C-alpha positions, 0 to 999 in steps of 0.5 A: 068444866065451864069455859070463861071468856076474856074480853079479847076472846069475846071480841074475837067471837063477836067480831066487835071492838072492845069499847063495844063490849064495855058499853054493853056491860056498862048498860048491863046488856050482856051477861058478865061478871067481874073476877077482881078487876077483870070482866069475864063472860061464861060461854054458855051465857053468851051462847044463850044471849046470842040466841035471844038476840037472834030472835030480836034483831031490833035490840041489836040495832038499839045497842049499837046506836047507844054504844057510839 
């Protein structure tokens, strides 16, 4: 069974604030989908996204800079 994360769960995993996740989703830089009006994140998609970002740390700095 697939694991779907809420924004609060994802914030705990990534150790970031909600506004950072909202910035990533509005820029379509993180995999997500909407379930009604709620954002959800597939655990497998997030794991893959993190692996990709670990290979390209300069992207993380660009995302952080544009989120604030």
